[in-house]
VMD Tcl script that draws the C-alpha trace (Angstrom):
set ca {
  {94.38 162.67 39.26}
  {94.51 165.53 36.83}
  {94.46 164.60 33.17}
  {95.88 166.50 30.23}
  {94.56 166.45 26.73}
  {96.45 164.40 24.20}
  {96.55 161.12 26.13}
  {96.43 158.25 23.66}
  {95.99 154.57 24.57}
  {98.53 153.66 21.87}
  {101.30 154.44 24.37}
  {101.54 152.30 27.48}
  {103.95 151.22 30.20}
  {104.71 147.76 31.54}
  {105.72 147.80 35.21}
  {107.30 144.67 36.69}
  {107.74 145.01 40.45}
  {110.78 143.07 41.59}
  {112.05 142.36 45.08}
  {114.46 145.31 45.05}
  {113.61 147.45 42.01}
  {110.84 148.53 39.67}
  {111.34 147.63 36.01}
  {109.66 149.85 33.42}
  {109.04 149.06 29.75}
  {107.74 151.66 27.28}
  {105.59 150.70 24.27}
  {103.67 152.18 21.39}
  {101.11 149.50 20.68}
  {103.29 146.40 20.01}
  {106.53 148.30 19.43}
  {108.96 148.14 22.35}
  {110.56 151.57 22.78}
  {112.91 151.04 25.72}
  {113.28 150.19 29.41}
  {114.68 151.61 32.63}
  {114.70 150.77 36.33}
  {114.00 152.62 39.56}
  {114.12 151.86 43.28}
  {110.86 150.99 45.03}
  {108.82 154.19 45.39}
  {107.02 155.90 48.26}
  {103.33 156.69 47.95}
  {104.09 160.42 47.53}
  {106.55 159.84 44.68}
  {104.25 157.35 42.95}
  {101.44 159.94 43.16}
  {103.68 162.63 41.66}
  {104.60 160.30 38.84}
  {100.95 159.57 38.07}
  {99.93 163.20 38.32}
  {102.56 164.06 35.71}
  {101.00 161.46 33.39}
  {104.41 159.78 33.46}
  {106.11 162.65 31.66}
  {109.62 164.03 32.29}
  {108.80 166.08 35.38}
  {107.48 162.98 37.14}
  {110.65 161.02 36.47}
  {112.73 164.01 37.57}
  {110.89 163.83 40.90}
  {111.92 160.18 41.16}
  {115.62 160.93 40.58}
  {115.56 163.87 43.00}
  {114.01 161.67 45.69}
  {116.24 158.61 45.07}
  {119.48 159.93 46.50}
  {122.50 158.60 44.66}
  {120.36 157.01 41.95}
  {121.72 157.23 38.42}
  {119.24 159.21 36.28}
  {117.60 157.55 33.31}
  {118.56 158.30 29.75}
  {116.20 161.14 28.88}
  {115.58 159.84 25.38}
  {114.10 156.64 26.88}
  {111.37 158.44 28.80}
  {107.80 158.74 27.50}
  {107.26 161.53 25.02}
  {103.47 161.22 25.29}
  {101.12 161.52 28.27}
  {100.21 158.10 29.63}
  {97.06 157.48 31.66}
  {97.07 155.23 34.72}
  {94.74 152.87 32.85}
  {97.58 152.33 30.35}
  {99.95 150.97 33.03}
  {100.14 147.17 33.09}
  {101.61 145.76 36.30}
  {103.05 142.39 37.31}
  {103.99 142.08 40.96}
  {104.34 139.83 43.98}
  {105.47 142.68 46.29}
  {102.31 143.69 48.15}
  {103.27 147.13 49.49}
  {104.51 148.31 46.09}
  {101.45 146.84 44.36}
  {99.19 148.90 46.60}
  {100.69 152.12 45.20}
  {99.05 151.37 41.84}
  {95.70 150.03 43.02}
  {92.56 151.85 44.17}
  {89.77 153.99 42.71}
  {92.09 156.78 41.54}
  {94.76 154.39 40.30}
  {93.51 152.41 37.37}
  {96.53 150.27 36.51}
  {95.85 146.89 34.93}
  {97.25 144.03 37.02}
  {98.42 140.70 35.65}
  {96.21 137.96 37.08}
  {97.72 134.49 37.32}
  {94.48 132.87 36.15}
  {94.51 135.00 32.99}
  {98.08 134.27 31.88}
  {97.70 132.35 28.59}
  {99.78 129.36 29.71}
  {98.48 125.98 30.81}
  {99.87 124.02 33.71}
  {100.32 127.05 35.98}
  {100.52 125.95 39.62}
  {99.49 128.20 42.55}
  {102.99 128.92 43.84}
  {104.62 129.62 40.48}
  {105.96 133.17 40.55}
  {104.20 135.57 38.20}
  {107.62 136.82 37.07}
  {108.59 133.30 35.96}
  {105.33 132.86 34.08}
  {105.60 136.25 32.37}
  {109.21 135.59 31.30}
  {108.23 132.21 29.86}
  {105.29 133.75 28.03}
  {107.59 136.36 26.53}
  {110.16 133.77 25.47}
  {107.53 131.61 23.81}
  {106.03 134.61 22.03}
  {109.43 135.82 20.77}
  {111.27 132.58 20.07}
  {108.62 129.88 19.82}
  {108.17 126.62 21.70}
  {109.68 124.64 23.35}
  {111.76 127.15 25.28}
  {113.77 127.29 28.50}
  {114.13 130.58 30.41}
  {117.05 131.07 32.81}
  {116.34 134.12 34.98}
  {119.46 135.15 36.88}
  {118.60 137.53 39.68}
  {118.21 137.20 43.45}
  {117.51 133.57 42.61}
  {118.44 131.71 39.46}
  {115.31 130.09 38.10}
  {114.94 127.58 35.27}
  {111.46 127.61 33.72}
  {110.69 125.39 30.74}
  {107.63 125.49 28.52}
  {106.30 123.36 25.68}
  {103.34 124.29 23.47}
  {102.31 127.21 25.71}
  {102.33 124.98 28.80}
  {104.57 124.82 31.85}
  {106.93 121.85 31.52}
  {108.82 122.31 34.79}
  {111.73 124.10 36.37}
  {114.16 124.59 39.23}
  {115.35 127.32 41.59}
  {118.68 127.99 43.28}
  {120.22 131.06 44.98}
  {121.73 133.63 42.63}
  {125.31 134.92 42.47}
  {124.92 137.62 45.09}
  {122.60 135.54 47.27}
  {125.21 132.78 47.46}
  {127.93 135.34 48.12}
  {125.97 136.89 51.00}
  {124.93 133.52 52.44}
  {128.52 132.30 52.54}
  {129.67 135.49 54.23}
  {126.90 135.29 56.84}
  {127.44 131.62 57.67}
  {131.24 131.51 57.48}
  {132.99 133.97 59.78}
  {136.37 133.73 58.06}
  {134.82 134.64 54.71}
  {132.91 137.65 56.01}
  {136.02 139.78 56.13}
  {136.67 139.10 52.44}
  {133.30 140.56 51.32}
  {134.70 144.08 50.71}
  {137.49 142.60 48.62}
  {135.01 140.49 46.66}
  {132.89 143.52 45.92}
  {135.94 145.47 44.81}
  {137.55 142.83 42.58}
  {138.49 144.17 39.15}
  {136.96 143.03 35.88}
  {140.17 141.13 35.19}
  {139.39 138.87 38.16}
  {135.67 138.90 38.90}
  {133.41 141.87 39.44}
  {129.96 140.68 40.42}
  {128.78 144.26 40.81}
  {130.07 145.36 37.41}
  {128.88 142.20 35.66}
  {125.44 142.26 37.26}
  {124.27 145.29 35.31}
  {121.41 144.96 32.85}
  {123.90 145.13 30.00}
  {127.65 144.93 29.49}
  {129.46 147.32 27.24}
  {131.70 145.77 24.60}
  {134.96 146.87 26.23}
  {134.08 145.45 29.66}
  {132.75 142.28 28.05}
  {136.03 141.76 26.21}
  {138.15 142.30 29.33}
  {136.14 140.25 31.83}
  {137.50 136.80 32.53}
  {136.65 133.77 34.61}
  {138.63 133.72 37.86}
  {141.47 131.27 38.38}
  {139.94 127.87 39.07}
  {142.58 126.67 41.55}
  {142.94 129.82 43.62}
  {145.89 130.59 45.87}
  {143.98 132.80 48.35}
  {140.64 132.82 50.11}
  {138.92 135.54 48.12}
  {140.03 133.86 44.89}
  {138.71 130.51 46.13}
  {135.42 132.24 46.96}
  {135.21 133.68 43.44}
  {136.15 130.36 41.84}
  {133.54 128.36 43.74}
  {130.74 130.80 43.03}
  {131.51 131.34 39.37}
  {132.41 127.84 38.27}
  {129.70 126.31 40.47}
  {126.87 128.37 39.03}
  {128.20 128.11 35.48}
  {128.45 124.32 35.77}
  {124.86 124.16 37.06}
  {123.59 126.23 34.14}
  {125.50 124.04 31.67}
  {124.05 120.88 33.24}
  {120.47 122.14 32.94}
  {121.03 123.27 29.36}
  {122.45 119.90 28.36}
  {119.52 118.10 29.99}
  {117.09 120.43 28.23}
  {118.58 119.76 24.81}
  {118.68 116.02 25.41}
  {114.91 116.11 25.82}
  {114.23 118.85 23.25}
  {117.12 118.95 20.75}
  {115.66 121.91 18.86}
  {114.42 123.75 21.95}
  {115.36 127.38 22.51}
  {117.08 128.78 25.61}
  {117.06 132.39 26.83}
  {118.97 133.99 29.70}
  {117.54 137.10 31.35}
  {117.74 138.94 34.69}
  {120.25 141.28 36.30}
  {123.06 138.70 36.38}
  {122.14 137.33 32.95}
  {124.96 139.16 31.10}
  {127.53 137.85 33.61}
  {126.39 134.24 33.35}
  {126.09 134.39 29.58}
  {129.63 135.78 29.46}
  {130.93 132.97 31.66}
  {129.24 130.45 29.38}
  {130.98 132.00 26.38}
  {134.34 131.48 28.04}
  {133.61 128.07 29.53}
  {131.65 126.42 26.69}
  {131.45 128.60 23.55}
  {129.44 125.99 21.64}
  {126.71 125.93 24.30}
  {126.78 129.72 24.69}
  {126.20 130.14 20.96}
  {122.81 128.45 21.34}
  {121.72 130.57 24.30}
  {120.05 133.93 23.68}
  {120.55 136.88 26.05}
  {117.55 139.16 26.49}
  {117.47 141.50 29.48}
  {114.05 142.84 28.42}
  {112.31 139.46 28.26}
  {109.86 140.39 31.03}
  {108.49 143.25 28.95}
  {107.86 141.03 25.94}
  {105.95 138.76 28.33}
  {103.87 141.73 29.45}
  {103.22 142.60 25.81}
  {102.09 139.03 25.09}
  {99.78 139.10 28.13}
  {98.24 142.40 27.06}
  {97.93 141.23 23.48}
  {96.01 138.14 24.59}
  {93.15 140.25 26.00}
  {93.17 143.58 24.20}
  {93.87 145.12 20.84}
  {97.26 146.76 21.05}
}
mol new
graphics top color blue
foreach p $ca { graphics top sphere $p radius 0.5 }
foreach p [lrange $ca 0 end-1] q [lrange $ca 1 end] { graphics top cylinder $p $q radius 0.2 }
display resetview
């Protein structure tokens, strides 16, 4: 890979490879500068990105290739050349991981055995561990992380050690499972996806952030619905919200001063539902869509000088 002059190790990127997207965090030493997300990449596009030293032209190649993809905010993109050795990667998606490995690709990979948490078990997802590490580093211990994505995971930690957790299908996973298993509900999927913010918009509320206007307008659906799509929305929304409340209450019974953080793509939606359902509980729950990147920073900090 060609290298330009002016590359400084002070600037680095955290790359968290998710099941459907790549999540990028930009740092100067310990300072978090911003984040953005891309689809999974092909080998050719990943090579172009690396050859550009992760500058603007490389990201432009990504947006040109990813048809229909919303371009990043230009002011979030790296303003300095970044070497492949300054890319820190956490992943459980093998084919995407391979794009950043190899003799010419010097990215630093998160190793489970090196994560500075005790009590890690072999099947614990690296993403869960990294989120917990970030929460502990930012907020202190004990802390509970609720990651709302494809799955909703509860991961608790005390004194830099895994305390325990739980996993259930996420909002969209439950929506899709119901539609696949229940023929009568399948025909309501388009309507569910098109519901307005005033009813329930899973697509709109599953963004990485909610703007203030949308947040103010969004409302829980009618609990006792008078039609099938409304009943679908009620069951999903109130069911998941009730589960989150139950875990939070259990957590605070055991650790009355413990922290709680919600993250993940559906984090803003669930946090918003908590605010409407139980404002007192919601006031104790932090929302941080960039938690994974603070976990990557804590991992890097444990082994290098930022």
